[in-house]
C-alpha positions in Angstrom: -8.5 52.6 101.6 -6.0 54.7 99.6 -5.5 53.6 95.9 -1.9 53.7 94.7 -0.2 53.6 91.3 3.4 52.7 91.3 5.6 54.1 88.4 9.2 53.0 88.0 11.0 52.0 84.8 13.2 49.4 86.4 11.1 46.3 86.8 13.2 44.9 89.7 13.0 48.1 91.7 9.2 48.4 91.0 8.8 44.8 92.3 10.8 45.5 95.3 8.7 48.6 96.2 5.5 46.6 95.6 6.6 43.9 97.9 7.4 46.4 100.4 3.9 48.0 100.4 2.3 44.5 100.3 4.1 43.6 103.5 3.3 46.8 105.3 0.3 47.5 107.5 -0.8 50.6 105.6 -4.4 51.0 104.6 -3.8 51.2 100.9 -4.0 49.1 97.8 -2.0 49.2 94.6 -4.4 49.5 91.8 -1.9 49.9 88.8 1.7 49.9 87.8 3.5 51.7 84.9 7.0 51.5 83.6 7.2 55.0 81.9 5.7 58.3 82.2 3.3 58.3 79.3 1.7 55.0 80.5 1.5 56.5 84.1 -0.4 59.6 82.7 -2.9 57.3 80.8 -3.3 55.0 83.9 -3.9 58.1 86.2 -6.6 59.4 83.9 -8.3 56.0 83.8 -7.9 55.1 87.5 -7.9 58.4 89.3 -5.8 57.1 92.1 -5.3 58.8 95.5 -1.5 58.5 95.4 1.0 58.1 92.5 4.5 56.8 93.6 6.6 58.3 90.8 10.3 57.7 89.9 11.9 61.0 89.1 14.5 60.0 86.3 12.6 58.0 83.7 13.6 58.1 80.2 11.6 60.0 77.5 9.1 61.6 79.9 10.7 62.1 83.3 8.9 61.9 86.6 8.7 65.7 87.1 6.9 66.3 83.7 4.8 63.2 84.4 3.7 64.7 87.7 2.8 67.9 86.1 0.6 66.2 83.6 -1.0 64.0 86.3 -1.7 66.9 88.4 -3.5 68.5 85.6 -5.4 65.5 84.4 -6.3 64.0 87.9 -6.1 66.9 90.5 -7.2 64.7 93.3 -4.2 62.3 92.7 -1.2 63.2 94.9 2.2 62.5 93.5 5.2 61.3 95.7 8.5 61.4 94.0 11.0 58.6 94.5 14.6 59.7 93.7 18.3 59.1 94.2 18.9 62.8 94.0 18.6 65.2 97.0 19.6 68.2 95.0 17.3 71.2 95.8 17.0 72.0 92.2 15.1 68.5 91.6 12.9 69.2 94.8 12.0 72.7 93.7 11.1 71.3 90.2 9.0 68.4 91.7 7.1 70.9 94.0 6.5 73.3 91.1 5.1 70.2 89.3 2.5 69.8 92.1 4.2 66.9 93.9 3.2 66.2 97.6 6.3 64.3 98.7 9.9 63.6 97.8 11.4 60.4 99.2 15.0 59.3 98.6 15.2 55.7 97.3 18.0 55.0 100.0 15.3 55.6 102.7 12.2 54.3 100.9 11.9 51.2 103.2 11.8 53.6 106.3 9.8 56.6 105.0 7.4 55.5 102.3 4.5 54.7 104.6 4.8 58.1 106.4 5.0 59.8 102.9 1.8 58.1 101.8 -0.1 58.9 104.9 1.0 62.5 104.6 -0.2 62.7 101.0 -3.5 61.1 101.8 -4.0 63.7 104.5 -3.2 66.5 102.0 0.2 67.2 103.7 3.7 67.4 102.2 6.5 65.0 103.2 10.3 65.2 102.5 13.0 62.8 103.5 15.1 64.3 106.3 18.2 64.3 104.0 16.3 66.4 101.5 15.2 68.9 104.2 18.8 69.1 105.3 19.9 69.7 101.8 17.3 72.6 101.5 18.5 74.0 104.9 22.2 74.0 104.0 21.7 75.3 100.5 19.7 78.4 99.6 16.3 77.4 98.2 16.7 78.0 94.5 14.8 81.1 93.4 13.0 81.5 90.1 15.7 83.2 88.3 15.7 84.0 84.5 16.6 80.4 83.6 13.6 79.0 85.6 11.2 81.5 84.1 12.5 80.5 80.6 11.9 76.8 81.4 8.4 77.7 82.4 8.0 79.3 79.0 8.7 76.1 77.2 5.9 74.3 75.9 5.2 70.5 76.8 6.6 69.4 73.4 9.7 71.6 73.9 10.3 70.2 77.3 9.8 66.6 75.9 12.3 67.2 73.1 14.8 68.9 75.5 14.8 65.8 77.7 15.4 63.5 74.7 18.2 65.8 73.6 19.7 65.6 77.1 19.4 61.7 77.0 21.7 61.8 73.8 19.0 60.9 71.3 19.8 62.3 67.8 17.4 64.5 65.8 16.3 61.5 63.6 15.8 59.2 66.8 13.6 61.9 68.4 11.7 62.5 65.1 10.9 58.8 64.9 9.8 58.5 68.7 7.6 61.6 68.4 6.4 61.1 64.8 7.8 64.3 63.7 10.0 65.5 60.7 13.7 65.8 61.5 13.6 69.3 60.4 10.7 70.0 62.8 12.8 68.6 65.7 15.8 70.8 64.6 13.5 73.9 64.6 12.3 73.0 68.1 15.9 72.7 69.2 16.9 76.1 67.7 13.8 77.8 69.2 14.6 76.4 72.6 18.2 77.7 72.3 16.9 81.1 71.4 14.4 81.1 74.3 17.0 80.0 76.9 19.9 82.0 75.5 21.9 78.8 75.1 24.2 78.0 72.1 25.1 74.3 72.0 23.5 70.8 72.5 26.0 70.6 75.6 24.5 73.6 77.1 21.0 72.4 76.6 21.9 69.1 78.2 23.4 70.9 81.3 20.3 72.9 81.5 18.1 69.9 81.5 20.0 68.1 84.1 20.1 71.3 86.4 16.3 71.7 86.1 15.4 68.1 86.8 14.4 67.2 83.2 17.1 64.4 83.0 19.2 62.6 85.5 22.9 63.1 85.3 23.3 59.4 84.2 21.7 60.6 80.9 20.4 58.0 78.4 18.8 54.9 80.0 
């Protein structure tokens, strides 16, 4: 029996997906739930699940960064991303983070079981609409911006997401238990690395590379 962890920051959505899985005939069991990325990483380290169902756009630590950390901490755990976004940039970022699947939330009732079975078998699964988007749009190659993103540290990517979610430097400092000046230094270093010159440019970069949803702060 496959052991699952369900990660979704909206409690009603999480409850709906759990109900769907409990009504299904799949050979799996939900062994844990989390409402944010940091809790998901801790739970994955503890439970070592077979599959992690992971929302892409969560505040503070997004699903793509969470998948990256879970893949490192529990390599046997296979992440399936759940998202409203079919944009190829999000999909590429998810795959680069080690995800085994990418299912659109609009299709979750029809496709989730197939995605779980594929992940357990060590295979990849993408919603047909996602595959169509990839076919109709050139698969994003690893250009200079992507290379620069990979050069950011975990802490820098975390701060970049919070900046894109419209948190101020004092708010970020409080959340991460840092000095405000340290946050501002991180911000300037990221601008230098990425060749960007404003918070607006940082925000656009974060959205384009899947660190933050276009809706911004939750």
